[in-house]
Backbone bond lengths (Angstrom), bond angles and torsions (degrees), N, CA, C in turn:
res aa  C-N    CA-C-N  psi(-1)  N-CA   C-N-CA  omega(-1)  CA-C   N-CA-C  phi
1 M - - - 1.450 - - 1.533 110.44 -
2 T 1.337 116.14 -45.18 1.462 118.94 -178.75 1.535 111.06 -67.31
3 K 1.327 117.00 -30.72 1.464 119.23 178.09 1.527 110.66 -65.29
4 K 1.342 116.41 -36.72 1.462 120.30 178.14 1.529 110.44 -66.32
5 I 1.323 116.60 -41.40 1.461 120.88 179.77 1.520 110.50 -64.54
6 I 1.324 116.10 -43.46 1.466 120.42 178.80 1.522 110.36 -63.39
7 A 1.334 117.07 -42.17 1.457 120.57 179.93 1.527 110.62 -64.42
8 L 1.314 117.47 -44.44 1.464 120.90 178.92 1.520 111.41 -63.01
9 T 1.320 116.70 -43.16 1.459 120.80 178.65 1.521 110.33 -62.66
10 S 1.317 116.70 -41.68 1.469 120.55 179.00 1.517 111.05 -61.95
11 V 1.333 117.34 -41.02 1.461 121.40 179.31 1.523 110.11 -61.57
12 F 1.333 116.82 -43.02 1.468 120.04 179.46 1.524 111.83 -62.47
13 F 1.342 117.09 -38.02 1.460 119.65 -179.45 1.521 112.47 -75.85
14 V 1.321 117.93 -30.18 1.460 121.04 -178.32 1.528 110.84 -74.40
15 F 1.309 117.42 -40.24 1.462 121.37 -175.07 1.525 112.09 -102.19
16 T 1.312 116.90 50.52 1.458 120.24 177.43 1.524 110.00 -97.26
17 S 1.315 114.75 158.74 1.456 119.43 175.50 1.525 108.27 -125.85
18 S 1.304 116.72 163.57 1.452 121.02 -179.35 1.527 110.28 -67.67
19 A 1.323 116.53 141.11 1.458 120.92 -178.38 1.523 111.15 -90.15
20 Y 1.308 118.27 -23.47 1.455 123.23 -176.54 1.531 111.09 52.83
21 G 1.308 114.84 45.13 1.455 120.01 179.63 1.515 110.87 -110.66
22 Y 1.296 115.81 175.23 1.458 121.03 177.98 1.517 108.54 -142.54
23 I 1.298 114.95 160.37 1.463 120.32 176.64 1.510 107.04 -95.65
24 D 1.291 115.47 118.80 1.450 121.12 -176.81 1.533 110.26 -79.40
25 P 1.308 119.47 154.33 1.469 122.14 -176.02 1.529 113.56 -57.77
26 G 1.331 116.80 -29.28 1.459 120.10 178.33 1.521 112.23 -64.17
27 T 1.328 116.62 -27.83 1.457 120.86 179.59 1.521 110.73 -65.58
28 G 1.326 116.62 -39.45 1.468 120.36 178.67 1.514 111.55 -63.35
29 S 1.317 117.07 -43.55 1.465 119.22 179.67 1.527 110.32 -68.29
30 Y 1.329 117.59 -33.68 1.461 120.65 176.89 1.527 109.95 -64.14
31 L 1.324 117.31 -42.82 1.463 120.27 179.05 1.530 111.07 -63.53
32 V 1.325 117.27 -38.71 1.461 120.80 176.72 1.527 109.89 -62.84
33 Q 1.320 117.39 -42.37 1.463 121.03 178.56 1.519 111.13 -62.64
34 V 1.322 117.04 -40.89 1.462 120.89 179.42 1.519 110.17 -63.82
35 L 1.327 117.78 -43.63 1.462 121.15 179.28 1.531 111.29 -64.03
36 I 1.328 116.92 -42.68 1.468 120.27 178.31 1.524 110.26 -63.95
37 A 1.332 117.23 -43.15 1.466 120.85 179.60 1.525 111.27 -63.27
38 A 1.332 117.27 -39.62 1.461 120.68 178.53 1.524 110.39 -64.54
39 F 1.332 117.16 -42.36 1.458 121.16 179.20 1.531 111.17 -64.50
40 V 1.338 116.35 -45.76 1.471 120.19 179.94 1.523 110.24 -65.10
41 G 1.311 117.13 -41.14 1.466 120.49 178.89 1.522 112.13 -63.12
42 A 1.331 116.53 -44.30 1.462 120.31 178.05 1.529 110.82 -64.62
43 S 1.330 116.61 -40.39 1.464 120.30 178.47 1.524 111.10 -63.18
44 L 1.316 116.65 -42.87 1.460 120.39 178.67 1.523 110.72 -64.70
45 G 1.317 116.99 -40.04 1.466 120.44 177.28 1.515 111.91 -61.13
46 V 1.322 116.65 -42.66 1.461 120.53 178.01 1.522 110.05 -65.71
47 K 1.333 117.20 -40.91 1.459 120.63 -179.52 1.528 111.21 -63.04
48 V 1.325 116.64 -44.11 1.461 120.82 -177.09 1.529 110.84 -66.30
49 Y 1.331 117.24 -40.12 1.457 121.18 -175.47 1.526 113.21 -104.54
50 W 1.334 118.96 19.97 1.454 122.29 -173.89 1.526 112.29 -59.35
51 K 1.342 118.42 -43.94 1.464 120.11 -178.55 1.522 110.97 -63.74
52 K 1.324 117.55 -40.58 1.463 120.54 178.63 1.526 110.84 -66.92
53 I 1.321 116.34 -40.67 1.465 120.38 179.34 1.526 109.89 -64.43
54 R 1.330 116.79 -44.97 1.457 120.87 -179.00 1.527 110.93 -63.61
55 T 1.335 117.40 -42.38 1.458 121.38 177.77 1.522 110.57 -62.38
56 L 1.323 116.83 -43.66 1.459 121.14 179.15 1.526 110.92 -62.11
57 L 1.328 117.34 -44.57 1.471 120.68 179.17 1.520 111.79 -65.68
58 K 1.332 116.29 -37.10 1.465 120.07 178.84 1.527 110.43 -64.99
59 K 1.336 116.82 -43.93 1.473 120.42 177.78 1.518 110.61 -62.85
60 W 1.329 116.13 -42.03 1.455 120.38 -179.77 1.527 110.72 -64.18
61 S 1.334 116.46 -40.90 1.457 121.16 179.81 1.532 111.15 -65.64
62 E 1.326 116.20 -43.69 1.459 119.99 178.79 1.522 111.24 -64.06
63 K 1.318 116.75 -38.59 1.458 120.86 178.87 1.531 110.35 -64.48
64 N 1.331 117.52 -40.98 1.461 121.12 177.88 1.526 111.45 -64.82
65 K 1.347 116.96 -40.07 1.466 120.54 178.54 1.522 110.69 -63.95
66 E 1.345 116.80 -40.83 1.460 120.21 178.71 1.520 110.62 -64.39
67 N 1.334 116.98 -42.28 1.466 120.19 179.54 1.520 111.34 -64.53
68 K 1.323 118.44 -38.16 1.462 121.57 178.85 1.528 110.54 -68.90
69 N 1.338 116.69 -40.41 1.461 120.13 179.37 1.524 111.20 -65.98
70 Q 1.297 118.80 -38.20 1.461 122.13 179.18 1.524 110.76 -68.34
71 G 1.290 117.65 -31.16 1.453 121.62 -179.51 1.513 112.87 -73.26
72 H 1.342 118.93 -26.73 1.462 122.32 -177.19 1.518 112.68 -90.19
73 E 1.306 117.90 -12.25 1.478 119.19 -177.98 1.485 112.72 -85.31
């Protein structure tokens, strides 16, 4: 199945023609908006779940310290 997909994809890339298109200035501002929205969304996600993330990292850190201490004894 994957060989068929690879073959089809290869055919599409081999038989392409020039699009003669351009990137309009509005596209650049749209990309900036998308990047800002992604950053704000990720920041909000971290803010909402910060206590859970911190607890998870603390447990993970303590578990690593215990594993290192057991290895040296």
